[in-house]
Every structure is written in C-alpha cells, then in structure tokens.
C-alpha positions in Angstrom: 179.7 27.6 89.4 179.8 31.3 88.7 180.7 32.2 85.1 182.2 35.6 85.5 185.3 36.3 87.8 185.2 39.9 89.1 188.4 41.6 88.3 189.7 45.2 88.1 192.3 45.6 85.3 194.7 48.4 84.6 194.4 49.2 80.9 196.4 52.4 81.0 198.6 52.8 77.9 197.6 49.3 76.8 196.1 48.6 73.3 192.4 47.8 73.2 190.7 47.1 69.8 187.2 48.1 69.0 185.5 46.5 65.9 182.7 48.7 64.7 182.1 52.4 64.0 178.6 53.2 65.3 177.1 54.5 68.5 177.9 51.4 70.4 181.5 51.5 69.4 181.6 55.2 70.4 180.4 54.4 73.9 183.0 51.6 74.3 185.7 53.9 72.9 184.9 56.8 75.3 184.9 54.5 78.3 188.3 53.0 77.3 189.8 56.5 76.9 188.5 57.4 80.3 190.7 54.7 81.8 193.8 55.6 79.7 193.7 52.8 77.0 195.3 53.1 73.6 192.3 52.5 71.3 192.5 51.2 67.8 189.1 51.1 66.0 188.4 49.1 62.9 185.4 49.8 60.7 184.6 50.8 57.1 182.0 53.2 58.3 182.9 55.7 61.0 180.6 57.8 63.2 181.4 61.5 63.1 182.0 61.7 66.9 184.5 58.8 66.6 186.2 60.6 63.7 186.5 63.7 65.9 188.4 61.6 68.5 190.8 60.6 65.7 191.3 64.2 64.6 192.1 65.0 68.2 194.8 62.2 68.2 193.0 60.3 70.9 192.5 57.1 68.9 193.8 55.2 65.9 191.3 54.3 63.1 191.7 51.6 60.5 189.0 52.6 58.0 188.1 49.3 56.4 186.5 45.9 57.1 188.1 43.9 59.9 190.9 41.5 58.8 192.6 38.7 60.6 195.5 40.2 62.5 193.8 43.4 63.5 193.8 42.3 67.2 197.5 41.8 67.2 199.1 43.4 70.3 195.8 44.1 72.0 194.9 42.9 75.5 191.1 43.4 75.1 188.8 43.4 72.1 185.3 44.8 71.7 182.9 43.6 69.0 180.4 46.3 68.3 178.9 45.4 64.9 175.8 43.6 63.7 177.7 41.7 61.1 177.6 38.0 62.2 180.3 36.9 59.8 182.7 39.6 61.1 181.9 38.9 64.7 182.6 35.2 64.2 186.0 36.0 62.6 186.9 38.3 65.5 186.0 35.6 68.0 188.2 33.1 66.2 191.2 35.4 66.3 190.6 36.3 69.9 190.4 32.7 70.9 193.5 31.7 69.0 195.5 34.6 70.5 194.1 34.4 74.0 192.8 38.0 73.8 189.7 38.6 76.0 186.7 39.8 74.0 183.5 41.6 74.8 180.5 41.1 72.4 177.9 43.8 72.6 175.2 42.0 70.5 175.6 38.6 72.1 177.3 38.9 75.4 177.3 35.1 76.0 179.6 34.8 73.0 182.4 36.9 74.6 184.8 36.3 77.5 183.7 39.3 79.7 180.8 41.7 80.2 181.0 45.2 81.5 179.0 45.9 84.7 177.3 49.1 85.7 179.7 51.0 87.9 180.0 53.9 90.3 183.2 55.9 90.5 183.9 58.3 93.3 187.6 59.1 93.1 189.4 55.9 94.3 186.1 54.2 95.3 184.8 51.9 92.6 181.7 49.8 92.9 180.6 47.5 90.1 177.1 45.9 89.8 176.4 43.0 87.5 173.7 40.4 86.9 175.7 38.1 84.6 174.0 39.9 81.7 170.6 38.7 82.7 169.2 42.1 83.6 171.2 45.3 82.7 168.1 47.3 83.7 168.2 46.0 87.2 171.9 46.6 87.4 171.2 50.2 86.4 168.5 50.6 89.1 170.9 49.2 91.8 173.5 51.6 90.6 171.1 54.6 90.9 170.2 53.5 94.4 173.8 53.1 95.5 174.7 56.5 94.1 172.4 58.0 96.7 174.2 56.3 99.4 177.9 56.7 98.3 178.1 60.4 97.7 181.1 62.5 97.0 182.1 62.6 100.6 183.4 59.0 100.3 186.0 60.3 97.7 187.5 62.7 100.3 187.3 60.1 103.1 189.1 57.5 101.0 191.9 60.0 100.0 192.5 60.8 103.6 192.6 57.1 104.6 195.2 56.5 101.9 197.4 59.2 103.4 197.1 57.7 106.9 197.7 54.2 105.5 201.0 55.3 103.9 202.4 57.0 107.0 201.2 54.2 109.3 203.0 51.5 107.2 206.2 53.7 107.5 205.8 54.4 111.2 203.9 51.6 112.9 205.6 48.3 112.7 203.0 46.1 114.4 200.5 45.0 111.8 197.9 44.3 114.5 198.2 47.9 115.8 197.7 49.1 112.2 194.6 46.9 111.8 193.1 48.4 115.0 193.9 51.9 113.8 191.9 51.4 110.6 189.2 49.5 112.3 188.6 52.6 114.4 188.9 55.0 111.4 186.4 53.0 109.3 184.0 51.4 111.9 184.2 54.2 114.5 182.2 57.4 114.6 184.5 59.4 112.3 182.9 58.3 109.0 179.3 59.1 110.1 180.4 62.4 111.7 182.2 63.4 108.5 179.2 62.5 106.3 176.9 64.4 108.6 179.2 67.4 108.2 180.1 67.5 111.9 183.8 67.6 111.2 185.6 70.7 110.0 189.0 69.2 109.1 189.0 65.5 108.4 192.8 65.3 108.0 193.3 66.6 111.5 190.8 64.2 113.0 192.4 61.2 111.3 195.8 62.2 112.4 194.6 62.4 116.0 193.4 58.8 115.9 196.7 57.8 114.1 198.8 59.5 116.8 197.0 57.6 119.5 197.9 54.2 118.0 201.4 55.4 117.0 202.2 56.5 120.6 200.7 53.3 122.0 202.8 51.2 119.6 206.0 53.0 120.5 205.2 52.6 124.2 204.8 48.8 123.7 208.1 48.6 121.8 209.9 50.4 124.6 208.5 48.1 127.2 209.7 45.0 125.3 213.2 46.4 125.2 
C-alpha cells in the first residue's frame, strides 16, 4: 500500500506554523508565503532573513522556545529544528490536534513530505520518491522543465477561457468532451509550441465554434 496520498491543498489565508528559525525554516517559510499562507514562526533564535520578513509584516514571529499550544489554529505544521526533544513535543501536539506535520530532519516521523515541483502558471507537476531519493526527484524535475516550457502556461490559460464559455453555451457534455479532445490531442498544441500559430485565442475559438454550431444543429433537429 502506498504511504503518501497526492493532494493539492489551498493554504491561502490559512495559518501554518513553522518551528525553527534557521535556513531550513527560512526555505519553508518562503514557500508558504508564495502560496499565500499566514505563517507563524516559533524559535528562540531567528535568522536575519526571517527577521526581515517579520519587519515587512509578512509573518508573525514568536521569539522563544516552542510551547504546547503554539500549533493552535494551524492547518499545517513544519518542524525545522535539530532539537529532538522539541520535535517530539511538536509531534505530540500535532497528533492530538489532528494537525498535519512535516518533519525536515526525519521525514518518516511526519504526516507529509514536500515533493519537487514545477509551476508554469496554472500547470503544476509534482515529483516525489516517498522521500527515498530527493536527488532523483530533482533530476526528474530538471528533465521535465525542458519539456514543459512557458508555452504551456499560455495554452492552459486559453483552455480555461474556452472551458468557461463552452460550459455556458454547449449543453451536451459529450460534445464538450470532443471539443477538448481536439484542442488537447489535435495538432493545435504542437503547432503552438512550434510557434506556427500567431494568435492562439483565435485558433481555439475557431475549434470551439465548430462544436458549438454542430451542437446547436443537433438540438434543432431534435425539436
């Protein structure tokens, strides 16, 4: 049975607690801020870059040793210390309060691990090895970055626009499925990536109109 369940979580405006004040804690904090989390960091010693984030009103700092209750209200916790006693106490609180925890030093002690990931606009690809080889995950990420370039960001944005108008204007779900099958599996994607298309939005709308007109024709026939 697989141990880790892949899941994308919206942490925007939600409290996440980082225990630790060094470089590892800094990396965790920056990533959380990137996704809009409200970060509370607990540590008696604070890295200057972390302190700068506090001065910029981006995070909250509790400048002391961790105490039971510091995870209250959080949805995720991150242990980024080398203090075994502190780590054990954080794990106990997280278990009692059903707060998922990530443990940097001993990932197997925590509830979740953070995979390598590629982000191109709305395209997100995560690569994990269940913590067995972060280096291999990094290598695969680098390989995939060569394949999934910035063009995919534009393509997905245009697909999103077409999806919205097709839901509003094409009632038949089977017709919509065929529309997106052509948009994704047809020649359009390759032609766009090969820079053989000047206006992607116009080309997608042409395909959309073909299916919209066809769908309306079928509806008229039924009536």
